[in-house]
py3Dmol code that shows the C-alpha trace and the ligand (Angstrom):
import py3Dmol

protein = """\
ATOM      1  CA  UNK A   1       2.202  -4.997  -6.578  1.00  0.00           C
ATOM      2  CA  UNK A   2       1.962  -7.790  -3.982  1.00  0.00           C
ATOM      3  CA  UNK A   3       3.597  -5.945  -1.101  1.00  0.00           C
ATOM      4  CA  UNK A   4       4.737  -2.460  -0.125  1.00  0.00           C
ATOM      5  CA  UNK A   5       7.235  -3.186   2.606  1.00  0.00           C
ATOM      6  CA  UNK A   6      10.561  -1.522   1.811  1.00  0.00           C
ATOM      7  CA  UNK A   7      11.704   0.948  -0.871  1.00  0.00           C
ATOM      8  CA  UNK A   8      14.660  -1.399  -1.371  1.00  0.00           C
ATOM      9  CA  UNK A   9      12.244  -3.839  -3.051  1.00  0.00           C
ATOM     10  CA  UNK A  10      11.640  -1.342  -5.881  1.00  0.00           C
ATOM     11  CA  UNK A  11      13.825  -0.128  -8.745  1.00  0.00           C
ATOM     12  CA  UNK A  12      14.505   3.587  -9.201  1.00  0.00           C
ATOM     13  CA  UNK A  13      12.108   3.536 -12.160  1.00  0.00           C
ATOM     14  CA  UNK A  14       9.363   1.937 -10.062  1.00  0.00           C
ATOM     15  CA  UNK A  15       9.808   4.523  -7.305  1.00  0.00           C
ATOM     16  CA  UNK A  16       9.685   7.332  -9.880  1.00  0.00           C
ATOM     17  CA  UNK A  17       6.495   5.842 -11.319  1.00  0.00           C
ATOM     18  CA  UNK A  18       4.876   5.899  -7.865  1.00  0.00           C
ATOM     19  CA  UNK A  19       5.975   9.514  -7.327  1.00  0.00           C
ATOM     20  CA  UNK A  20       4.614  10.529 -10.744  1.00  0.00           C
ATOM     21  CA  UNK A  21       1.351   8.774  -9.957  1.00  0.00           C
ATOM     22  CA  UNK A  22       1.068  10.533  -6.593  1.00  0.00           C
ATOM     23  CA  UNK A  23       1.511  13.891  -8.354  1.00  0.00           C
ATOM     24  CA  UNK A  24      -0.990  12.954 -11.054  1.00  0.00           C
ATOM     25  CA  UNK A  25      -3.644  11.880  -8.547  1.00  0.00           C
ATOM     26  CA  UNK A  26      -3.186  15.165  -6.684  1.00  0.00           C
ATOM     27  CA  UNK A  27      -3.767  17.219  -9.838  1.00  0.00           C
ATOM     28  CA  UNK A  28      -6.287  14.895 -11.517  1.00  0.00           C
ATOM     29  CA  UNK A  29      -8.406  13.042  -8.947  1.00  0.00           C
ATOM     30  CA  UNK A  30      -9.791   9.609  -9.889  1.00  0.00           C
ATOM     31  CA  UNK A  31     -12.804   9.222  -7.602  1.00  0.00           C
ATOM     32  CA  UNK A  32     -13.843   5.855  -9.124  1.00  0.00           C
ATOM     33  CA  UNK A  33     -10.422   4.222  -9.524  1.00  0.00           C
ATOM     34  CA  UNK A  34     -10.899   1.787  -6.629  1.00  0.00           C
ATOM     35  CA  UNK A  35     -14.689   1.507  -6.649  1.00  0.00           C
ATOM     36  CA  UNK A  36     -15.776  -1.598  -4.774  1.00  0.00           C
ATOM     37  CA  UNK A  37     -12.313  -2.237  -3.292  1.00  0.00           C
ATOM     38  CA  UNK A  38     -11.795  -2.607   0.458  1.00  0.00           C
ATOM     39  CA  UNK A  39      -8.643  -1.969   2.470  1.00  0.00           C
ATOM     40  CA  UNK A  40      -8.307  -3.669   5.850  1.00  0.00           C
ATOM     41  CA  UNK A  41      -6.270  -1.648   8.358  1.00  0.00           C
ATOM     42  CA  UNK A  42      -4.827  -3.413  11.406  1.00  0.00           C
ATOM     43  CA  UNK A  43      -3.254  -1.064  13.941  1.00  0.00           C
ATOM     44  CA  UNK A  44      -1.482  -2.865  16.769  1.00  0.00           C
ATOM     45  CA  UNK A  45       0.296   0.438  17.583  1.00  0.00           C
ATOM     46  CA  UNK A  46      -1.088   3.999  17.819  1.00  0.00           C
ATOM     47  CA  UNK A  47      -1.400   6.439  14.911  1.00  0.00           C
ATOM     48  CA  UNK A  48      -2.923   9.685  13.732  1.00  0.00           C
ATOM     49  CA  UNK A  49      -1.485  10.331  10.232  1.00  0.00           C
ATOM     50  CA  UNK A  50      -1.278   6.744   8.990  1.00  0.00           C
ATOM     51  CA  UNK A  51      -4.791   5.924  10.172  1.00  0.00           C
ATOM     52  CA  UNK A  52      -6.417   9.067   8.735  1.00  0.00           C
ATOM     53  CA  UNK A  53      -4.382   9.247   5.517  1.00  0.00           C
ATOM     54  CA  UNK A  54      -5.105   5.642   4.516  1.00  0.00           C
ATOM     55  CA  UNK A  55      -8.823   6.104   5.114  1.00  0.00           C
ATOM     56  CA  UNK A  56      -8.775   9.406   3.182  1.00  0.00           C
ATOM     57  CA  UNK A  57      -6.750   7.828   0.367  1.00  0.00           C
ATOM     58  CA  UNK A  58      -9.224   4.965  -0.088  1.00  0.00           C
ATOM     59  CA  UNK A  59     -12.220   7.319   0.028  1.00  0.00           C
ATOM     60  CA  UNK A  60     -10.652   9.684  -2.538  1.00  0.00           C
ATOM     61  CA  UNK A  61     -10.126   6.735  -4.896  1.00  0.00           C
ATOM     62  CA  UNK A  62     -13.699   5.507  -4.495  1.00  0.00           C
ATOM     63  CA  UNK A  63     -12.982   2.507  -2.269  1.00  0.00           C
ATOM     64  CA  UNK A  64     -13.631   1.796   1.382  1.00  0.00           C
ATOM     65  CA  UNK A  65     -11.653   0.774   4.442  1.00  0.00           C
ATOM     66  CA  UNK A  66     -12.150  -0.554   7.943  1.00  0.00           C
ATOM     67  CA  UNK A  67      -9.939  -0.278  11.002  1.00  0.00           C
ATOM     68  CA  UNK A  68      -9.201  -2.845  13.707  1.00  0.00           C
ATOM     69  CA  UNK A  69      -7.151  -1.854  16.760  1.00  0.00           C
ATOM     70  CA  UNK A  70      -6.825  -3.084  20.351  1.00  0.00           C
ATOM     71  CA  UNK A  71      -8.434   0.201  21.506  1.00  0.00           C
ATOM     72  CA  UNK A  72     -11.744  -0.892  19.996  1.00  0.00           C
ATOM     73  CA  UNK A  73     -14.066  -3.295  21.756  1.00  0.00           C
ATOM     74  CA  UNK A  74     -12.452  -6.339  20.166  1.00  0.00           C
ATOM     75  CA  UNK A  75     -11.341  -9.504  21.941  1.00  0.00           C
ATOM     76  CA  UNK A  76      -7.948  -9.261  23.565  1.00  0.00           C
ATOM     77  CA  UNK A  77      -5.332 -10.297  20.990  1.00  0.00           C
ATOM     78  CA  UNK A  78      -2.383 -12.555  21.797  1.00  0.00           C
ATOM     79  CA  UNK A  79       0.712 -12.131  19.624  1.00  0.00           C
ATOM     80  CA  UNK A  80       3.199 -14.541  21.269  1.00  0.00           C
ATOM     81  CA  UNK A  81       3.821 -17.802  19.392  1.00  0.00           C
ATOM     82  CA  UNK A  82       3.319 -21.170  21.076  1.00  0.00           C
ATOM     83  CA  UNK A  83       1.446 -19.764  24.068  1.00  0.00           C
ATOM     84  CA  UNK A  84      -1.237 -21.524  26.125  1.00  0.00           C
ATOM     85  CA  UNK A  85      -4.008 -18.937  26.044  1.00  0.00           C
ATOM     86  CA  UNK A  86      -5.286 -19.216  29.623  1.00  0.00           C
ATOM     87  CA  UNK A  87      -4.919 -15.481  30.327  1.00  0.00           C
ATOM     88  CA  UNK A  88      -6.948 -12.405  29.324  1.00  0.00           C
ATOM     89  CA  UNK A  89      -6.493 -12.659  25.533  1.00  0.00           C
ATOM     90  CA  UNK A  90      -9.313 -14.540  23.799  1.00  0.00           C
ATOM     91  CA  UNK A  91      -7.990 -14.492  20.231  1.00  0.00           C
ATOM     92  CA  UNK A  92      -4.608 -15.186  18.679  1.00  0.00           C
ATOM     93  CA  UNK A  93      -3.076 -13.137  15.904  1.00  0.00           C
ATOM     94  CA  UNK A  94      -2.807 -16.364  13.879  1.00  0.00           C
ATOM     95  CA  UNK A  95      -6.592 -16.367  13.411  1.00  0.00           C
ATOM     96  CA  UNK A  96      -7.235 -12.631  13.689  1.00  0.00           C
ATOM     97  CA  UNK A  97      -4.871 -11.531  10.916  1.00  0.00           C
ATOM     98  CA  UNK A  98      -6.088 -13.899   8.155  1.00  0.00           C
ATOM     99  CA  UNK A  99      -9.715 -13.250   9.109  1.00  0.00           C
ATOM    100  CA  UNK A 100      -9.247  -9.454   8.931  1.00  0.00           C
ATOM    101  CA  UNK A 101      -7.311  -9.822   5.668  1.00  0.00           C
ATOM    102  CA  UNK A 102     -10.082 -11.979   4.155  1.00  0.00           C
ATOM    103  CA  UNK A 103     -12.544  -9.078   4.418  1.00  0.00           C
ATOM    104  CA  UNK A 104     -10.371  -6.800   2.267  1.00  0.00           C
ATOM    105  CA  UNK A 105      -8.614  -6.754  -1.095  1.00  0.00           C
ATOM    106  CA  UNK A 106      -5.412  -5.697   0.674  1.00  0.00           C
ATOM    107  CA  UNK A 107      -4.310  -5.257   4.274  1.00  0.00           C
ATOM    108  CA  UNK A 108      -2.195  -2.610   5.991  1.00  0.00           C
ATOM    109  CA  UNK A 109      -0.474  -3.645   9.227  1.00  0.00           C
ATOM    110  CA  UNK A 110       1.177  -1.471  11.887  1.00  0.00           C
ATOM    111  CA  UNK A 111       3.190  -3.173  14.625  1.00  0.00           C
ATOM    112  CA  UNK A 112       5.973  -1.175  16.318  1.00  0.00           C
ATOM    113  CA  UNK A 113       9.166  -2.743  17.588  1.00  0.00           C
ATOM    114  CA  UNK A 114       9.015  -4.575  20.909  1.00  0.00           C
ATOM    115  CA  UNK A 115      12.347  -2.912  21.808  1.00  0.00           C
ATOM    116  CA  UNK A 116      13.546  -5.820  23.947  1.00  0.00           C
ATOM    117  CA  UNK A 117      15.930  -7.600  21.594  1.00  0.00           C
ATOM    118  CA  UNK A 118      17.772  -5.823  18.774  1.00  0.00           C
ATOM    119  CA  UNK A 119      18.230  -8.912  16.578  1.00  0.00           C
ATOM    120  CA  UNK A 120      14.511  -9.789  16.889  1.00  0.00           C
ATOM    121  CA  UNK A 121      13.508  -6.260  15.850  1.00  0.00           C
ATOM    122  CA  UNK A 122      16.157  -5.943  13.125  1.00  0.00           C
ATOM    123  CA  UNK A 123      14.719  -9.100  11.529  1.00  0.00           C
ATOM    124  CA  UNK A 124      11.222  -7.530  11.645  1.00  0.00           C
ATOM    125  CA  UNK A 125      10.130 -10.800  13.233  1.00  0.00           C
ATOM    126  CA  UNK A 126       6.648  -9.823  14.415  1.00  0.00           C
ATOM    127  CA  UNK A 127       5.638  -8.053  11.195  1.00  0.00           C
ATOM    128  CA  UNK A 128       6.930 -10.902   9.025  1.00  0.00           C
ATOM    129  CA  UNK A 129       5.123 -13.472  11.148  1.00  0.00           C
ATOM    130  CA  UNK A 130       1.852 -11.653  10.407  1.00  0.00           C
ATOM    131  CA  UNK A 131       2.351 -11.118   6.683  1.00  0.00           C
ATOM    132  CA  UNK A 132       3.060 -14.845   6.329  1.00  0.00           C
ATOM    133  CA  UNK A 133      -0.534 -15.411   7.435  1.00  0.00           C
ATOM    134  CA  UNK A 134      -2.162 -13.461   4.601  1.00  0.00           C
ATOM    135  CA  UNK A 135      -2.702 -14.188   0.925  1.00  0.00           C
ATOM    136  CA  UNK A 136      -3.855 -10.686  -0.045  1.00  0.00           C
ATOM    137  CA  UNK A 137      -1.380  -7.902  -0.920  1.00  0.00           C
ATOM    138  CA  UNK A 138      -0.096  -6.105   2.178  1.00  0.00           C
ATOM    139  CA  UNK A 139       1.314  -2.726   3.167  1.00  0.00           C
ATOM    140  CA  UNK A 140       3.792  -2.008   5.932  1.00  0.00           C
ATOM    141  CA  UNK A 141       2.234   0.863   7.917  1.00  0.00           C
ATOM    142  CA  UNK A 142       5.316   0.912  10.206  1.00  0.00           C
ATOM    143  CA  UNK A 143       7.004  -2.148  11.543  1.00  0.00           C
ATOM    144  CA  UNK A 144       9.992  -2.607  13.827  1.00  0.00           C
ATOM    145  CA  UNK A 145      12.435  -1.531  11.177  1.00  0.00           C
ATOM    146  CA  UNK A 146      10.547   0.057   8.297  1.00  0.00           C
ATOM    147  CA  UNK A 147       8.101   2.835   7.454  1.00  0.00           C
ATOM    148  CA  UNK A 148       7.942   2.791   3.624  1.00  0.00           C
ATOM    149  CA  UNK A 149       4.817   4.959   3.333  1.00  0.00           C
ATOM    150  CA  UNK A 150       6.607   7.700   5.273  1.00  0.00           C
ATOM    151  CA  UNK A 151       9.672   7.185   3.087  1.00  0.00           C
ATOM    152  CA  UNK A 152       7.769   7.593  -0.180  1.00  0.00           C
ATOM    153  CA  UNK A 153       6.028  10.709   1.164  1.00  0.00           C
ATOM    154  CA  UNK A 154       9.374  12.127   2.296  1.00  0.00           C
ATOM    155  CA  UNK A 155      10.931  11.482  -1.120  1.00  0.00           C
ATOM    156  CA  UNK A 156       8.001  13.340  -2.732  1.00  0.00           C
ATOM    157  CA  UNK A 157       8.425  16.188  -0.229  1.00  0.00           C
ATOM    158  CA  UNK A 158      12.111  16.555  -1.114  1.00  0.00           C
ATOM    159  CA  UNK A 159      11.130  16.663  -4.802  1.00  0.00           C
ATOM    160  CA  UNK A 160       8.324  19.159  -4.160  1.00  0.00           C
ATOM    161  CA  UNK A 161      10.790  21.527  -2.458  1.00  0.00           C
ATOM    162  CA  UNK A 162      13.338  20.979  -5.233  1.00  0.00           C
ATOM    163  CA  UNK A 163      15.977  19.720  -2.830  1.00  0.00           C
ATOM    164  CA  UNK A 164      18.772  18.421  -5.097  1.00  0.00           C
ATOM    165  CA  UNK A 165      19.160  14.643  -5.252  1.00  0.00           C
ATOM    166  CA  UNK A 166      22.830  14.356  -6.278  1.00  0.00           C
ATOM    167  CA  UNK A 167      24.645  17.121  -4.433  1.00  0.00           C
ATOM    168  CA  UNK A 168      21.843  17.662  -1.916  1.00  0.00           C
ATOM    169  CA  UNK A 169      22.992  17.610   1.706  1.00  0.00           C
ATOM    170  CA  UNK A 170      20.705  15.700   4.067  1.00  0.00           C
ATOM    171  CA  UNK A 171      21.276  15.584   7.820  1.00  0.00           C
ATOM    172  CA  UNK A 172      19.473  12.890   9.822  1.00  0.00           C
ATOM    173  CA  UNK A 173      19.783  14.166  13.367  1.00  0.00           C
ATOM    174  CA  UNK A 174      19.089  12.362  16.603  1.00  0.00           C
ATOM    175  CA  UNK A 175      17.011  14.561  18.917  1.00  0.00           C
ATOM    176  CA  UNK A 176      16.240  14.340  22.598  1.00  0.00           C
ATOM    177  CA  UNK A 177      13.031  12.584  23.657  1.00  0.00           C
ATOM    178  CA  UNK A 178      12.175  11.379  27.155  1.00  0.00           C
ATOM    179  CA  UNK A 179      11.558   7.821  25.942  1.00  0.00           C
ATOM    180  CA  UNK A 180      13.536   5.309  23.877  1.00  0.00           C
ATOM    181  CA  UNK A 181      11.871   5.312  20.451  1.00  0.00           C
ATOM    182  CA  UNK A 182      11.997   2.683  17.672  1.00  0.00           C
ATOM    183  CA  UNK A 183      14.520   2.536  14.834  1.00  0.00           C
ATOM    184  CA  UNK A 184      11.962   2.254  12.012  1.00  0.00           C
ATOM    185  CA  UNK A 185      11.894   5.900  10.944  1.00  0.00           C
ATOM    186  CA  UNK A 186      15.610   6.700  11.309  1.00  0.00           C
ATOM    187  CA  UNK A 187      16.626   3.442   9.588  1.00  0.00           C
ATOM    188  CA  UNK A 188      14.281   3.780   6.642  1.00  0.00           C
ATOM    189  CA  UNK A 189      14.709   7.561   6.315  1.00  0.00           C
ATOM    190  CA  UNK A 190      18.461   7.133   6.172  1.00  0.00           C
ATOM    191  CA  UNK A 191      18.070   4.551   3.419  1.00  0.00           C
ATOM    192  CA  UNK A 192      15.651   6.799   1.513  1.00  0.00           C
ATOM    193  CA  UNK A 193      17.943   9.844   1.490  1.00  0.00           C
ATOM    194  CA  UNK A 194      20.898   7.664   0.486  1.00  0.00           C
ATOM    195  CA  UNK A 195      18.839   5.927  -2.195  1.00  0.00           C
ATOM    196  CA  UNK A 196      17.862   9.352  -3.578  1.00  0.00           C
ATOM    197  CA  UNK A 197      21.599   9.902  -4.120  1.00  0.00           C
ATOM    198  CA  UNK A 198      22.067  12.585  -1.493  1.00  0.00           C
ATOM    199  CA  UNK A 199      25.133  13.345   0.632  1.00  0.00           C
ATOM    200  CA  UNK A 200      23.868  12.125   3.986  1.00  0.00           C
ATOM    201  CA  UNK A 201      25.234  12.806   7.460  1.00  0.00           C
ATOM    202  CA  UNK A 202      23.977  11.037  10.567  1.00  0.00           C
ATOM    203  CA  UNK A 203      24.344  13.542  13.397  1.00  0.00           C
ATOM    204  CA  UNK A 204      24.082  11.885  16.802  1.00  0.00           C
ATOM    205  CA  UNK A 205      25.686  11.865  20.227  1.00  0.00           C
ATOM    206  CA  UNK A 206      28.045   9.109  21.357  1.00  0.00           C
ATOM    207  CA  UNK A 207      26.039   6.026  22.278  1.00  0.00           C
ATOM    208  CA  UNK A 208      23.340   6.565  19.646  1.00  0.00           C
ATOM    209  CA  UNK A 209      25.132   4.957  16.705  1.00  0.00           C
ATOM    210  CA  UNK A 210      22.729   3.199  14.348  1.00  0.00           C
ATOM    211  CA  UNK A 211      23.259  -0.576  13.968  1.00  0.00           C
ATOM    212  CA  UNK A 212      25.918  -1.623  11.431  1.00  0.00           C
ATOM    213  CA  UNK A 213      23.378  -3.361   9.173  1.00  0.00           C
ATOM    214  CA  UNK A 214      21.347  -0.140   8.857  1.00  0.00           C
ATOM    215  CA  UNK A 215      24.444   1.916   8.068  1.00  0.00           C
ATOM    216  CA  UNK A 216      25.696  -0.669   5.570  1.00  0.00           C
ATOM    217  CA  UNK A 217      22.390  -0.783   3.676  1.00  0.00           C
ATOM    218  CA  UNK A 218      22.328   3.026   3.423  1.00  0.00           C
ATOM    219  CA  UNK A 219      26.006   3.249   2.471  1.00  0.00           C
ATOM    220  CA  UNK A 220      25.498   0.749  -0.376  1.00  0.00           C
ATOM    221  CA  UNK A 221      22.431   2.676  -1.599  1.00  0.00           C
ATOM    222  CA  UNK A 222      24.335   5.972  -1.531  1.00  0.00           C
ATOM    223  CA  UNK A 223      27.263   4.473  -3.427  1.00  0.00           C
ATOM    224  CA  UNK A 224      24.961   2.994  -6.087  1.00  0.00           C
ATOM    225  CA  UNK A 225      23.150   6.286  -6.611  1.00  0.00           C
ATOM    226  CA  UNK A 226      25.932   8.875  -6.581  1.00  0.00           C
ATOM    227  CA  UNK A 227      25.577   9.911  -2.941  1.00  0.00           C
ATOM    228  CA  UNK A 228      27.598   9.446   0.228  1.00  0.00           C
ATOM    229  CA  UNK A 229      27.128   8.631   3.907  1.00  0.00           C
ATOM    230  CA  UNK A 230      29.056   9.708   6.984  1.00  0.00           C
ATOM    231  CA  UNK A 231      28.502  10.162  10.717  1.00  0.00           C
ATOM    232  CA  UNK A 232      29.290  13.093  12.987  1.00  0.00           C
ATOM    233  CA  UNK A 233      28.842  14.039  16.613  1.00  0.00           C
ATOM    234  CA  UNK A 234      29.634  17.689  15.786  1.00  0.00           C
ATOM    235  CA  UNK A 235      26.637  19.878  14.974  1.00  0.00           C
ATOM    236  CA  UNK A 236      28.532  22.588  13.048  1.00  0.00           C
ATOM    237  CA  UNK A 237      30.403  20.004  11.028  1.00  0.00           C
ATOM    238  CA  UNK A 238      27.218  18.117  10.134  1.00  0.00           C
ATOM    239  CA  UNK A 239      25.128  21.197   9.307  1.00  0.00           C
ATOM    240  CA  UNK A 240      27.697  22.844   6.999  1.00  0.00           C
ATOM    241  CA  UNK A 241      25.764  23.638   3.778  1.00  0.00           C
ATOM    242  CA  UNK A 242      22.844  21.339   4.723  1.00  0.00           C
ATOM    243  CA  UNK A 243      19.703  21.556   2.577  1.00  0.00           C
ATOM    244  CA  UNK A 244      17.570  19.496   4.977  1.00  0.00           C
ATOM    245  CA  UNK A 245      17.679  18.465   8.609  1.00  0.00           C
ATOM    246  CA  UNK A 246      15.408  15.546   9.446  1.00  0.00           C
ATOM    247  CA  UNK A 247      15.088  15.214  13.225  1.00  0.00           C
ATOM    248  CA  UNK A 248      14.159  11.989  14.957  1.00  0.00           C
ATOM    249  CA  UNK A 249      14.899  10.410  18.282  1.00  0.00           C
ATOM    250  CA  UNK A 250      15.830   6.748  18.539  1.00  0.00           C
ATOM    251  CA  UNK A 251      16.905   4.172  21.092  1.00  0.00           C
ATOM    252  CA  UNK A 252      20.517   3.709  22.033  1.00  0.00           C
ATOM    253  CA  UNK A 253      21.667   0.503  20.383  1.00  0.00           C
ATOM    254  CA  UNK A 254      24.235   0.124  23.183  1.00  0.00           C
ATOM    255  CA  UNK A 255      21.390  -0.105  25.701  1.00  0.00           C
ATOM    256  CA  UNK A 256      18.713  -1.651  23.475  1.00  0.00           C
ATOM    257  CA  UNK A 257      16.061  -3.228  25.685  1.00  0.00           C
ATOM    258  CA  UNK A 258      17.652  -1.700  28.793  1.00  0.00           C
ATOM    259  CA  UNK A 259      15.285   1.172  29.620  1.00  0.00           C
ATOM    260  CA  UNK A 260      17.288   2.468  32.569  1.00  0.00           C
ATOM    261  CA  UNK A 261      20.622   2.355  30.725  1.00  0.00           C
ATOM    262  CA  UNK A 262      19.132   4.168  27.739  1.00  0.00           C
ATOM    263  CA  UNK A 263      17.426   6.760  29.952  1.00  0.00           C
ATOM    264  CA  UNK A 264      20.605   7.491  31.869  1.00  0.00           C
ATOM    265  CA  UNK A 265      22.510   7.994  28.617  1.00  0.00           C
ATOM    266  CA  UNK A 266      19.901  10.249  27.001  1.00  0.00           C
ATOM    267  CA  UNK A 267      19.499  12.431  30.080  1.00  0.00           C
ATOM    268  CA  UNK A 268      22.841  13.994  29.222  1.00  0.00           C
ATOM    269  CA  UNK A 269      21.583  15.138  25.828  1.00  0.00           C
ATOM    270  CA  UNK A 270      18.558  17.272  26.614  1.00  0.00           C
ATOM    271  CA  UNK A 271      20.126  20.107  24.601  1.00  0.00           C
ATOM    272  CA  UNK A 272      19.642  18.079  21.404  1.00  0.00           C
ATOM    273  CA  UNK A 273      16.538  20.138  20.573  1.00  0.00           C
ATOM    274  CA  UNK A 274      16.730  21.543  17.015  1.00  0.00           C
ATOM    275  CA  UNK A 275      16.737  25.329  17.226  1.00  0.00           C
ATOM    276  CA  UNK A 276      17.580  28.309  15.016  1.00  0.00           C
ATOM    277  CA  UNK A 277      21.317  28.457  15.929  1.00  0.00           C
ATOM    278  CA  UNK A 278      21.689  24.939  14.486  1.00  0.00           C
ATOM    279  CA  UNK A 279      21.179  26.507  11.030  1.00  0.00           C
ATOM    280  CA  UNK A 280      24.008  29.112  11.329  1.00  0.00           C
ATOM    281  CA  UNK A 281      26.197  27.501   8.668  1.00  0.00           C
ATOM    282  CA  UNK A 282      23.484  25.542   6.792  1.00  0.00           C
ATOM    283  CA  UNK A 283      22.216  26.472   3.340  1.00  0.00           C
ATOM    284  CA  UNK A 284      20.078  29.602   3.820  1.00  0.00           C
ATOM    285  CA  UNK A 285      16.966  27.707   2.644  1.00  0.00           C
ATOM    286  CA  UNK A 286      17.646  24.648   4.811  1.00  0.00           C
ATOM    287  CA  UNK A 287      14.351  22.851   5.529  1.00  0.00           C
ATOM    288  CA  UNK A 288      13.230  21.151   8.725  1.00  0.00           C
ATOM    289  CA  UNK A 289      11.515  17.761   8.351  1.00  0.00           C
ATOM    290  CA  UNK A 290       9.985  15.372  10.878  1.00  0.00           C
ATOM    291  CA  UNK A 291       7.555  12.490  10.398  1.00  0.00           C
ATOM    292  CA  UNK A 292       5.342  13.674  13.302  1.00  0.00           C
ATOM    293  CA  UNK A 293       4.124  13.439  15.987  1.00  0.00           C
ATOM    294  CA  UNK A 294       6.761  15.747  17.427  1.00  0.00           C
ATOM    295  CA  UNK A 295       7.245  17.137  20.951  1.00  0.00           C
ATOM    296  CA  UNK A 296       7.479  20.934  20.824  1.00  0.00           C
ATOM    297  CA  UNK A 297      10.303  22.389  22.861  1.00  0.00           C
ATOM    298  CA  UNK A 298      11.817  18.920  23.298  1.00  0.00           C
ATOM    299  CA  UNK A 299      12.714  17.638  19.821  1.00  0.00           C
ATOM    300  CA  UNK A 300      12.460  21.033  18.078  1.00  0.00           C
ATOM    301  CA  UNK A 301      11.871  24.621  19.182  1.00  0.00           C
ATOM    302  CA  UNK A 302       8.557  26.331  18.469  1.00  0.00           C
ATOM    303  CA  UNK A 303      10.277  28.994  16.361  1.00  0.00           C
ATOM    304  CA  UNK A 304      11.690  26.394  13.986  1.00  0.00           C
ATOM    305  CA  UNK A 305       8.530  24.274  13.879  1.00  0.00           C
ATOM    306  CA  UNK A 306       6.269  27.279  13.276  1.00  0.00           C
ATOM    307  CA  UNK A 307       8.775  29.097  11.073  1.00  0.00           C
ATOM    308  CA  UNK A 308       9.426  29.076   7.309  1.00  0.00           C
ATOM    309  CA  UNK A 309      11.984  26.249   7.472  1.00  0.00           C
ATOM    310  CA  UNK A 310       9.429  23.725   8.639  1.00  0.00           C
ATOM    311  CA  UNK A 311       7.766  21.642   5.903  1.00  0.00           C
ATOM    312  CA  UNK A 312       6.196  19.082   8.234  1.00  0.00           C
ATOM    313  CA  UNK A 313       2.563  19.765   7.286  1.00  0.00           C
ATOM    314  CA  UNK A 314       3.286  19.406   3.562  1.00  0.00           C
ATOM    315  CA  UNK A 315       5.239  16.252   4.419  1.00  0.00           C
ATOM    316  CA  UNK A 316       2.282  14.822   6.360  1.00  0.00           C
ATOM    317  CA  UNK A 317      -0.189  15.598   3.525  1.00  0.00           C
ATOM    318  CA  UNK A 318       2.117  13.769   1.155  1.00  0.00           C
ATOM    319  CA  UNK A 319       1.450  10.609   3.165  1.00  0.00           C
ATOM    320  CA  UNK A 320      -2.058  10.532   1.687  1.00  0.00           C
ATOM    321  CA  UNK A 321      -0.845  11.139  -1.879  1.00  0.00           C
ATOM    322  CA  UNK A 322       1.978   8.588  -1.662  1.00  0.00           C
ATOM    323  CA  UNK A 323      -0.416   5.968  -0.299  1.00  0.00           C
ATOM    324  CA  UNK A 324      -2.981   6.763  -3.018  1.00  0.00           C
ATOM    325  CA  UNK A 325      -0.292   5.895  -5.553  1.00  0.00           C
ATOM    326  CA  UNK A 326       0.564   2.637  -3.755  1.00  0.00           C
ATOM    327  CA  UNK A 327      -3.095   1.629  -3.458  1.00  0.00           C
ATOM    328  CA  UNK A 328      -3.778   2.568  -7.097  1.00  0.00           C
ATOM    329  CA  UNK A 329      -1.010   0.203  -8.223  1.00  0.00           C
ATOM    330  CA  UNK A 330      -1.663  -2.515  -5.666  1.00  0.00           C
ATOM    331  CA  UNK A 331      -5.382  -2.786  -6.245  1.00  0.00           C
ATOM    332  CA  UNK A 332      -5.111  -2.882  -9.994  1.00  0.00           C
ATOM    333  CA  UNK A 333      -6.197   0.571 -11.119  1.00  0.00           C
ATOM    334  CA  UNK A 334      -2.853   1.534 -12.681  1.00  0.00           C
ATOM    335  CA  UNK A 335      -2.276   0.672 -16.325  1.00  0.00           C
TER     336      UNK A 335
END
"""
ligand_1 = """\
8
LIG
N 4.333 9.679 10.808
C 3.437 8.782 11.235
O 3.483 7.599 10.883
O 2.464 9.319 12.020
P 1.442 8.452 12.880
O 2.249 7.678 13.891
O 0.523 9.480 13.532
O 0.695 7.545 11.975
"""
view = py3Dmol.view(width=600, height=400)
view.addModel(protein, "pdb")
view.setStyle({"model": 0}, {"cartoon": {"style": "trace"}})
view.addModel(ligand_1, "xyz")
view.setStyle({"model": 1}, {"stick": {}})
view.zoomTo()
view.show()
């Protein structure tokens, strides 16, 4: 495996193989599988789960890892192309990335969306400009438009809880958040549920439509895998018979890059906080999922998050197992 960037790059059989491997490594640890291998981790955006789970994954497989982030005492890093570097930054990403990559057998890169220009972010411009600089295999640890490690962990979580693939009802719901958040998780989660063959509903208020290209990619995946995709602004309609609600806030595409416009729009939707009444007409075992971190009492009520519907901790642990499977294949340990 040369890159782990998007589940769309993998066949259904390849995804199933990764899921089987993640389950196998959970039950039958392989503490020497990646002995002597090194994973370089470049975090240009903050993290808890991704940072810790990649380090834990490498350690559990017998390898090592190192982390570079702007919070450490490194030289200031410039990311803009074609810039005269007469300001604070002493090092450009064009040298930093290949140097960091050269110390490892693979590199993981996290770089969130700039959230200034939708086309720039939709093209994953910054992430792609960095991966072009490396010759080692690379892993997308969340870019402007993708979060494949989260997606693989979420797929495993749905399997673990025996949520039906074909016939399973998956609601991706926008939730209130005080800030405009990136599209990476909603876009790639939508694709994942559709790719799994589920009947997917995007529940969101007016103004928070996902971009056409994201909807089209998910719709095609659903059609190819026996699922379906629709949108709704009506909570009761969307939640009818739902097996899973996956909450996530995202930026308004109408006001992308316009902080004030987005803020004004979202202020009207503070009641989009997932709470027990949302589940009135859902399947009685309907699960609550979220990639974390999550704001209690803002995105979801405490009683849902701390209650039996919530599977967020299991979901977060699956990050480590999913990544162990990716690393096992990428770094040559898989037969
Ligand atoms: N879900 C996720 O990627 O968490 P972190 O941002 O903490 O890594």
